[in-house]
PQR file of N, CA, C, O and H, with PARSE charges and radii, in Angstrom:
ATOM      1  N   LYS A   1     125.015 185.331 155.041 -0.4000 1.5000
ATOM      2  CA  LYS A   1     124.306 186.021 156.103 -0.0000 2.0000
ATOM      3  C   LYS A   1     124.271 187.513 155.814  0.5500 1.7000
ATOM      4  O   LYS A   1     125.134 188.041 155.113 -0.5500 1.4000
ATOM      5  N   SER A   2     123.293 188.168 156.347 -0.4000 1.5000
ATOM      6  CA  SER A   2     123.123 189.602 156.122 -0.0000 2.0000
ATOM      7  C   SER A   2     123.399 190.385 157.399  0.5500 1.7000
ATOM      8  O   SER A   2     123.183 189.891 158.506 -0.5500 1.4000
ATOM      9  H   SER A   2     122.593 187.739 156.917  0.4000 1.0000
ATOM     10  N   ILE A   3     123.874 191.598 157.229 -0.4000 1.5000
ATOM     11  CA  ILE A   3     124.008 192.550 158.325 -0.0000 2.0000
ATOM     12  C   ILE A   3     123.107 193.720 157.972  0.5500 1.7000
ATOM     13  O   ILE A   3     123.299 194.385 156.954 -0.5500 1.4000
ATOM     14  H   ILE A   3     124.050 191.999 156.329  0.4000 1.0000
ATOM     15  N   TYR A   4     122.125 193.963 158.824 -0.4000 1.5000
ATOM     16  CA  TYR A   4     121.150 194.997 158.533 -0.0000 2.0000
ATOM     17  C   TYR A   4     121.582 196.344 159.101  0.5500 1.7000
ATOM     18  O   TYR A   4     122.208 196.416 160.159 -0.5500 1.4000
ATOM     19  H   TYR A   4     121.969 193.423 159.651  0.4000 1.0000
ATOM     20  N   LYS A   5     121.242 197.389 158.395 -0.4000 1.5000
ATOM     21  CA  LYS A   5     121.591 198.741 158.818 -0.0000 2.0000
ATOM     22  C   LYS A   5     120.995 199.034 160.193  0.5500 1.7000
ATOM     23  O   LYS A   5     119.860 198.663 160.492 -0.5500 1.4000
ATOM     24  H   LYS A   5     120.734 197.331 157.536  0.4000 1.0000
ATOM     25  N   ASP A   6     121.798 199.713 161.024 -0.4000 1.5000
ATOM     26  CA  ASP A   6     121.395 200.125 162.372 -0.0000 2.0000
ATOM     27  C   ASP A   6     121.159 198.954 163.323  0.5500 1.7000
ATOM     28  O   ASP A   6     120.436 199.103 164.308 -0.5500 1.4000
ATOM     29  H   ASP A   6     122.720 200.015 160.781  0.4000 1.0000
ATOM     30  N   HIS A   7     121.751 197.797 163.048 -0.4000 1.5000
ATOM     31  CA  HIS A   7     121.682 196.641 163.935 -0.0000 2.0000
ATOM     32  C   HIS A   7     123.097 196.274 164.385  0.5500 1.7000
ATOM     33  O   HIS A   7     124.057 196.411 163.627 -0.5500 1.4000
ATOM     34  H   HIS A   7     122.338 197.676 162.248  0.4000 1.0000
ATOM     35  N   GLN A   8     123.209 195.811 165.615 -0.4000 1.5000
ATOM     36  CA  GLN A   8     124.512 195.373 166.108 -0.0000 2.0000
ATOM     37  C   GLN A   8     124.830 193.981 165.577  0.5500 1.7000
ATOM     38  O   GLN A   8     123.932 193.179 165.318 -0.5500 1.4000
ATOM     39  H   GLN A   8     122.430 195.700 166.231  0.4000 1.0000
ATOM     40  N   PHE A   9     126.110 193.709 165.422 -0.4000 1.5000
ATOM     41  CA  PHE A   9     126.547 192.388 164.998 -0.0000 2.0000
ATOM     42  C   PHE A   9     127.881 192.079 165.657  0.5500 1.7000
ATOM     43  O   PHE A   9     128.616 192.983 166.056 -0.5500 1.4000
ATOM     44  H   PHE A   9     126.839 194.360 165.632  0.4000 1.0000
ATOM     45  N   LEU A  10     128.182 190.802 165.764 -0.4000 1.5000
ATOM     46  CA  LEU A  10     129.450 190.369 166.345 -0.0000 2.0000
ATOM     47  C   LEU A  10     130.519 190.367 165.271  0.5500 1.7000
ATOM     48  O   LEU A  10     130.276 189.951 164.138 -0.5500 1.4000
ATOM     49  H   LEU A  10     127.586 190.068 165.440  0.4000 1.0000
ATOM     50  N   TYR A  11     131.697 190.832 165.632 -0.4000 1.5000
ATOM     51  CA  TYR A  11     132.828 190.893 164.714 -0.0000 2.0000
ATOM     52  C   TYR A  11     133.962 190.117 165.354  0.5500 1.7000
ATOM     53  O   TYR A  11     134.427 190.482 166.434 -0.5500 1.4000
ATOM     54  H   TYR A  11     131.894 191.170 166.552  0.4000 1.0000
ATOM     55  N   ARG A  12     134.404 189.078 164.724 -0.4000 1.5000
ATOM     56  CA  ARG A  12     135.411 188.199 165.314 -0.0000 2.0000
ATOM     57  C   ARG A  12     136.782 188.427 164.691  0.5500 1.7000
ATOM     58  O   ARG A  12     136.928 188.489 163.470 -0.5500 1.4000
ATOM     59  H   ARG A  12     134.026 188.781 163.847  0.4000 1.0000
ATOM     60  N   LEU A  13     137.782 188.549 165.562 -0.4000 1.5000
ATOM     61  CA  LEU A  13     139.176 188.632 165.130 -0.0000 2.0000
ATOM     62  C   LEU A  13     139.934 187.463 165.737  0.5500 1.7000
ATOM     63  O   LEU A  13     139.796 187.180 166.927 -0.5500 1.4000
ATOM     64  H   LEU A  13     137.663 188.498 166.553  0.4000 1.0000
ATOM     65  N   ASP A  14     140.713 186.802 164.946 -0.4000 1.5000
ATOM     66  CA  ASP A  14     141.558 185.711 165.431 -0.0000 2.0000
ATOM     67  C   ASP A  14     143.013 186.147 165.378  0.5500 1.7000
ATOM     68  O   ASP A  14     143.436 186.843 164.454 -0.5500 1.4000
ATOM     69  H   ASP A  14     140.825 187.032 163.980  0.4000 1.0000
ATOM     70  N   SER A  15     143.760 185.733 166.369 -0.4000 1.5000
ATOM     71  CA  SER A  15     145.194 186.012 166.363 -0.0000 2.0000
ATOM     72  C   SER A  15     145.937 184.688 166.292  0.5500 1.7000
ATOM     73  O   SER A  15     145.336 183.614 166.318 -0.5500 1.4000
ATOM     74  H   SER A  15     143.417 185.168 167.120  0.4000 1.0000
ATOM     75  N   SER A  16     147.233 184.785 166.203 -0.4000 1.5000
ATOM     76  CA  SER A  16     148.030 183.560 166.172 -0.0000 2.0000
ATOM     77  C   SER A  16     147.965 182.870 167.529  0.5500 1.7000
ATOM     78  O   SER A  16     147.685 183.499 168.549 -0.5500 1.4000
ATOM     79  H   SER A  16     147.722 185.657 166.181  0.4000 1.0000
ATOM     80  N   LYS A  17     148.222 181.598 167.524 -0.4000 1.5000
ATOM     81  CA  LYS A  17     148.214 180.827 168.759 -0.0000 2.0000
ATOM     82  C   LYS A  17     149.625 180.755 169.319  0.5500 1.7000
ATOM     83  O   LYS A  17     150.594 180.595 168.577 -0.5500 1.4000
ATOM     84  H   LYS A  17     148.449 181.087 166.695  0.4000 1.0000
ATOM     85  N   ILE A  18     149.729 180.875 170.632 -0.4000 1.5000
ATOM     86  CA  ILE A  18     151.020 180.786 171.304 -0.0000 2.0000
ATOM     87  C   ILE A  18     150.972 179.584 172.240  0.5500 1.7000
ATOM     88  O   ILE A  18     150.110 179.509 173.116 -0.5500 1.4000
ATOM     89  H   ILE A  18     148.942 181.005 171.235  0.4000 1.0000
ATOM     90  N   ALA A  19     151.877 178.662 172.058 -0.4000 1.5000
ATOM     91  CA  ALA A  19     151.932 177.479 172.916 -0.0000 2.0000
ATOM     92  C   ALA A  19     152.307 177.866 174.344  0.5500 1.7000
ATOM     93  O   ALA A  19     153.150 178.738 174.556 -0.5500 1.4000
ATOM     94  H   ALA A  19     152.577 178.723 171.346  0.4000 1.0000
ATOM     95  N   GLY A  20     151.682 177.219 175.316 -0.4000 1.5000
ATOM     96  CA  GLY A  20     151.961 177.515 176.715 -0.0000 2.0000
ATOM     97  C   GLY A  20     153.371 177.147 177.130  0.5500 1.7000
ATOM     98  O   GLY A  20     153.917 177.739 178.061 -0.5500 1.4000
ATOM     99  H   GLY A  20     150.997 176.511 175.145  0.4000 1.0000
ATOM    100  N   ASN A  21     153.969 176.176 176.453 -0.4000 1.5000
ATOM    101  CA  ASN A  21     155.314 175.728 176.815 -0.0000 2.0000
ATOM    102  C   ASN A  21     156.366 176.265 175.844  0.5500 1.7000
ATOM    103  O   ASN A  21     157.374 175.609 175.583 -0.5500 1.4000
ATOM    104  H   ASN A  21     153.525 175.695 175.697  0.4000 1.0000
ATOM    105  N   ARG A  22     156.122 177.446 175.321 -0.4000 1.5000
ATOM    106  CA  ARG A  22     157.037 178.035 174.340 -0.0000 2.0000
ATOM    107  C   ARG A  22     158.426 178.242 174.949  0.5500 1.7000
ATOM    108  O   ARG A  22     158.557 178.375 176.166 -0.5500 1.4000
ATOM    109  H   ARG A  22     155.303 177.979 175.533  0.4000 1.0000
ATOM    110  N   ALA A  23     159.439 178.268 174.126 -0.4000 1.5000
ATOM    111  CA  ALA A  23     160.824 178.331 174.602 -0.0000 2.0000
ATOM    112  C   ALA A  23     161.410 179.734 174.537  0.5500 1.7000
ATOM    113  O   ALA A  23     162.571 179.914 174.904 -0.5500 1.4000
ATOM    114  H   ALA A  23     159.333 178.161 173.137  0.4000 1.0000
ATOM    115  N   TYR A  24     160.673 180.718 174.094 -0.4000 1.5000
ATOM    116  CA  TYR A  24     161.209 182.073 173.993 -0.0000 2.0000
ATOM    117  C   TYR A  24     160.727 182.929 175.162  0.5500 1.7000
ATOM    118  O   TYR A  24     159.900 182.491 175.962 -0.5500 1.4000
ATOM    119  H   TYR A  24     159.730 180.572 173.795  0.4000 1.0000
ATOM    120  N   LYS A  25     161.241 184.126 175.252 -0.4000 1.5000
ATOM    121  CA  LYS A  25     160.973 184.969 176.424 -0.0000 2.0000
ATOM    122  C   LYS A  25     159.485 185.276 176.601  0.5500 1.7000
ATOM    123  O   LYS A  25     158.689 185.165 175.669 -0.5500 1.4000
ATOM    124  H   LYS A  25     161.913 184.481 174.602  0.4000 1.0000
ATOM    125  N   GLN A  26     159.146 185.660 177.808 -0.4000 1.5000
ATOM    126  CA  GLN A  26     157.766 185.933 178.164 -0.0000 2.0000
ATOM    127  C   GLN A  26     157.222 187.127 177.383  0.5500 1.7000
ATOM    128  O   GLN A  26     157.923 188.117 177.174 -0.5500 1.4000
ATOM    129  H   GLN A  26     159.793 185.750 178.565  0.4000 1.0000
ATOM    130  N   ILE A  27     155.978 187.020 176.962 -0.4000 1.5000
ATOM    131  CA  ILE A  27     155.315 188.112 176.247 -0.0000 2.0000
ATOM    132  C   ILE A  27     154.617 189.001 177.267  0.5500 1.7000
ATOM    133  O   ILE A  27     153.856 188.510 178.102 -0.5500 1.4000
ATOM    134  H   ILE A  27     155.409 186.215 177.133  0.4000 1.0000
ATOM    135  N   LYS A  28     154.869 190.300 177.206 -0.4000 1.5000
ATOM    136  CA  LYS A  28     154.273 191.238 178.154 -0.0000 2.0000
ATOM    137  C   LYS A  28     153.085 191.984 177.551  0.5500 1.7000
ATOM    138  O   LYS A  28     152.188 192.407 178.281 -0.5500 1.4000
ATOM    139  H   LYS A  28     155.487 190.699 176.528  0.4000 1.0000
ATOM    140  N   ASN A  29     153.068 192.147 176.242 -0.4000 1.5000
ATOM    141  CA  ASN A  29     151.972 192.853 175.577 -0.0000 2.0000
ATOM    142  C   ASN A  29     151.501 192.049 174.376  0.5500 1.7000
ATOM    143  O   ASN A  29     152.302 191.424 173.682 -0.5500 1.4000
ATOM    144  H   ASN A  29     153.796 191.803 175.649  0.4000 1.0000
ATOM    145  N   TRP A  30     150.194 192.070 174.136 -0.4000 1.5000
ATOM    146  CA  TRP A  30     149.623 191.375 172.991 -0.0000 2.0000
ATOM    147  C   TRP A  30     148.459 192.218 172.498  0.5500 1.7000
ATOM    148  O   TRP A  30     147.592 192.603 173.282 -0.5500 1.4000
ATOM    149  H   TRP A  30     149.543 192.578 174.699  0.4000 1.0000
ATOM    150  N   ARG A  31     148.436 192.502 171.212 -0.4000 1.5000
ATOM    151  CA  ARG A  31     147.319 193.289 170.700 -0.0000 2.0000
ATOM    152  C   ARG A  31     147.004 192.875 169.273  0.5500 1.7000
ATOM    153  O   ARG A  31     147.835 192.302 168.569 -0.5500 1.4000
ATOM    154  H   ARG A  31     149.140 192.189 170.575  0.4000 1.0000
ATOM    155  N   ILE A  32     145.803 193.176 168.877 -0.4000 1.5000
ATOM    156  CA  ILE A  32     145.348 192.941 167.514 -0.0000 2.0000
ATOM    157  C   ILE A  32     144.946 194.302 166.955  0.5500 1.7000
ATOM    158  O   ILE A  32     144.209 195.046 167.603 -0.5500 1.4000
ATOM    159  H   ILE A  32     145.128 193.642 169.449  0.4000 1.0000
ATOM    160  N   VAL A  33     145.414 194.622 165.787 -0.4000 1.5000
ATOM    161  CA  VAL A  33     145.069 195.886 165.145 -0.0000 2.0000
ATOM    162  C   VAL A  33     144.254 195.574 163.900  0.5500 1.7000
ATOM    163  O   VAL A  33     144.677 194.794 163.047 -0.5500 1.4000
ATOM    164  H   VAL A  33     146.012 194.017 165.261  0.4000 1.0000
ATOM    165  N   ASP A  34     143.090 196.184 163.805 -0.4000 1.5000
ATOM    166  CA  ASP A  34     142.229 195.966 162.651 -0.0000 2.0000
ATOM    167  C   ASP A  34     141.547 197.287 162.326  0.5500 1.7000
ATOM    168  O   ASP A  34     141.119 198.007 163.227 -0.5500 1.4000
ATOM    169  H   ASP A  34     142.746 196.817 164.498  0.4000 1.0000
ATOM    170  N   ASP A  35     141.448 197.598 161.068 -0.4000 1.5000
ATOM    171  CA  ASP A  35     140.808 198.842 160.645 -0.0000 2.0000
ATOM    172  C   ASP A  35     139.356 198.564 160.274  0.5500 1.7000
ATOM    173  O   ASP A  35     139.038 197.495 159.752 -0.5500 1.4000
ATOM    174  H   ASP A  35     141.796 197.014 160.335  0.4000 1.0000
ATOM    175  N   TYR A  36     138.494 199.506 160.538 -0.4000 1.5000
ATOM    176  CA  TYR A  36     137.096 199.397 160.143 -0.0000 2.0000
ATOM    177  C   TYR A  36     136.650 200.725 159.555  0.5500 1.7000
ATOM    178  O   TYR A  36     137.310 201.747 159.740 -0.5500 1.4000
ATOM    179  H   TYR A  36     138.752 200.374 160.962  0.4000 1.0000
ATOM    180  N   ASP A  37     135.546 200.707 158.859 -0.4000 1.5000
ATOM    181  CA  ASP A  37     135.045 201.900 158.177 -0.0000 2.0000
ATOM    182  C   ASP A  37     134.170 202.706 159.134  0.5500 1.7000
ATOM    183  O   ASP A  37     133.005 202.369 159.340 -0.5500 1.4000
ATOM    184  H   ASP A  37     135.010 199.876 158.708  0.4000 1.0000
ATOM    185  N   GLU A  38     134.718 203.759 159.713 -0.4000 1.5000
ATOM    186  CA  GLU A  38     133.987 204.582 160.672 -0.0000 2.0000
ATOM    187  C   GLU A  38     132.765 205.268 160.064  0.5500 1.7000
ATOM    188  O   GLU A  38     131.884 205.727 160.791 -0.5500 1.4000
ATOM    189  H   GLU A  38     135.665 204.033 159.546  0.4000 1.0000
ATOM    190  N   LYS A  39     132.710 205.337 158.752 -0.4000 1.5000
ATOM    191  CA  LYS A  39     131.562 205.965 158.091 -0.0000 2.0000
ATOM    192  C   LYS A  39     130.292 205.150 158.324  0.5500 1.7000
ATOM    193  O   LYS A  39     129.198 205.706 158.420 -0.5500 1.4000
ATOM    194  H   LYS A  39     133.425 204.964 158.161  0.4000 1.0000
ATOM    195  N   PHE A  40     130.446 203.832 158.415 -0.4000 1.5000
ATOM    196  CA  PHE A  40     129.277 202.966 158.550 -0.0000 2.0000
ATOM    197  C   PHE A  40     129.249 202.181 159.857  0.5500 1.7000
ATOM    198  O   PHE A  40     128.178 201.781 160.312 -0.5500 1.4000
ATOM    199  H   PHE A  40     131.335 203.381 158.337  0.4000 1.0000
ATOM    200  N   ASP A  41     130.413 201.957 160.465 -0.4000 1.5000
ATOM    201  CA  ASP A  41     130.487 201.133 161.669 -0.0000 2.0000
ATOM    202  C   ASP A  41     130.888 201.965 162.874  0.5500 1.7000
ATOM    203  O   ASP A  41     131.575 202.978 162.743 -0.5500 1.4000
ATOM    204  H   ASP A  41     131.283 202.282 160.095  0.4000 1.0000
ATOM    205  N   LYS A  42     130.450 201.526 164.056 -0.4000 1.5000
ATOM    206  CA  LYS A  42     130.746 202.239 165.290 -0.0000 2.0000
ATOM    207  C   LYS A  42     131.081 201.218 166.373  0.5500 1.7000
ATOM    208  O   LYS A  42     130.384 200.214 166.520 -0.5500 1.4000
ATOM    209  H   LYS A  42     129.893 200.703 164.163  0.4000 1.0000
ATOM    210  N   LEU A  43     132.141 201.471 167.127 -0.4000 1.5000
ATOM    211  CA  LEU A  43     132.496 200.602 168.240 -0.0000 2.0000
ATOM    212  C   LEU A  43     131.519 200.803 169.387  0.5500 1.7000
ATOM    213  O   LEU A  43     131.147 201.935 169.699 -0.5500 1.4000
ATOM    214  H   LEU A  43     132.708 202.287 167.008  0.4000 1.0000
ATOM    215  N   THR A  44     131.101 199.706 170.019 -0.4000 1.5000
ATOM    216  CA  THR A  44     130.199 199.803 171.170 -0.0000 2.0000
ATOM    217  C   THR A  44     130.960 199.804 172.485  0.5500 1.7000
ATOM    218  O   THR A  44     130.405 200.141 173.531 -0.5500 1.4000
ATOM    219  H   THR A  44     131.404 198.787 169.766  0.4000 1.0000
ATOM    220  N   GLY A  45     132.237 199.424 172.432 -0.4000 1.5000
ATOM    221  CA  GLY A  45     133.022 199.327 173.650 -0.0000 2.0000
ATOM    222  C   GLY A  45     132.902 197.970 174.313  0.5500 1.7000
ATOM    223  O   GLY A  45     133.577 197.718 175.311 -0.5500 1.4000
ATOM    224  H   GLY A  45     132.688 199.149 171.583  0.4000 1.0000
ATOM    225  N   GLN A  46     132.069 197.095 173.792 -0.4000 1.5000
ATOM    226  CA  GLN A  46     131.929 195.743 174.328 -0.0000 2.0000
ATOM    227  C   GLN A  46     132.902 194.823 173.618  0.5500 1.7000
ATOM    228  O   GLN A  46     133.048 194.874 172.397 -0.5500 1.4000
ATOM    229  H   GLN A  46     131.521 197.301 172.981  0.4000 1.0000
ATOM    230  N   TRP A  47     133.568 193.980 174.397 -0.4000 1.5000
ATOM    231  CA  TRP A  47     134.500 193.030 173.802 -0.0000 2.0000
ATOM    232  C   TRP A  47     134.653 191.833 174.725  0.5500 1.7000
ATOM    233  O   TRP A  47     134.290 191.900 175.899 -0.5500 1.4000
ATOM    234  H   TRP A  47     133.450 193.939 175.389  0.4000 1.0000
ATOM    235  N   ALA A  48     135.178 190.760 174.210 -0.4000 1.5000
ATOM    236  CA  ALA A  48     135.391 189.540 174.997 -0.0000 2.0000
ATOM    237  C   ALA A  48     136.635 188.833 174.485  0.5500 1.7000
ATOM    238  O   ALA A  48     137.000 188.960 173.317 -0.5500 1.4000
ATOM    239  H   ALA A  48     135.473 190.706 173.256  0.4000 1.0000
ATOM    240  N   VAL A  49     137.276 188.093 175.367 -0.4000 1.5000
ATOM    241  CA  VAL A  49     138.441 187.286 175.002 -0.0000 2.0000
ATOM    242  C   VAL A  49     138.104 185.836 175.313  0.5500 1.7000
ATOM    243  O   VAL A  49     137.652 185.515 176.412 -0.5500 1.4000
ATOM    244  H   VAL A  49     136.980 187.990 176.317  0.4000 1.0000
ATOM    245  N   TYR A  50     138.326 184.971 174.346 -0.4000 1.5000
ATOM    246  CA  TYR A  50     138.092 183.537 174.524 -0.0000 2.0000
ATOM    247  C   TYR A  50     139.417 182.815 174.365  0.5500 1.7000
ATOM    248  O   TYR A  50     140.117 182.999 173.370 -0.5500 1.4000
ATOM    249  H   TYR A  50     138.693 185.232 173.453  0.4000 1.0000
ATOM    250  N   VAL A  51     139.756 182.004 175.334 -0.4000 1.5000
ATOM    251  CA  VAL A  51     141.016 181.269 175.309 -0.0000 2.0000
ATOM    252  C   VAL A  51     140.702 179.782 175.289  0.5500 1.7000
ATOM    253  O   VAL A  51     139.849 179.291 176.029 -0.5500 1.4000
ATOM    254  H   VAL A  51     139.187 181.855 176.143  0.4000 1.0000
ATOM    255  N   ASN A  52     141.420 179.079 174.417 -0.4000 1.5000
ATOM    256  CA  ASN A  52     141.217 177.625 174.416 -0.0000 2.0000
ATOM    257  C   ASN A  52     142.532 176.910 174.399  0.5500 1.7000
ATOM    258  O   ASN A  52     142.565 175.679 174.396 -0.5500 1.4000
ATOM    259  H   ASN A  52     142.113 179.477 173.816  0.4000 1.0000
TER
END
């Protein structure tokens, strides 16, 4: 697939899965850190979380 200059595209990040019945302490914070090339890419501020 191609990504054309000056067009928006979806960028997907996956994180590890955490079982709902896990036996360790409750998680209070969860984040994903990913670097991108600011020279060519720009954040739009739009994001979504999908849980399954």
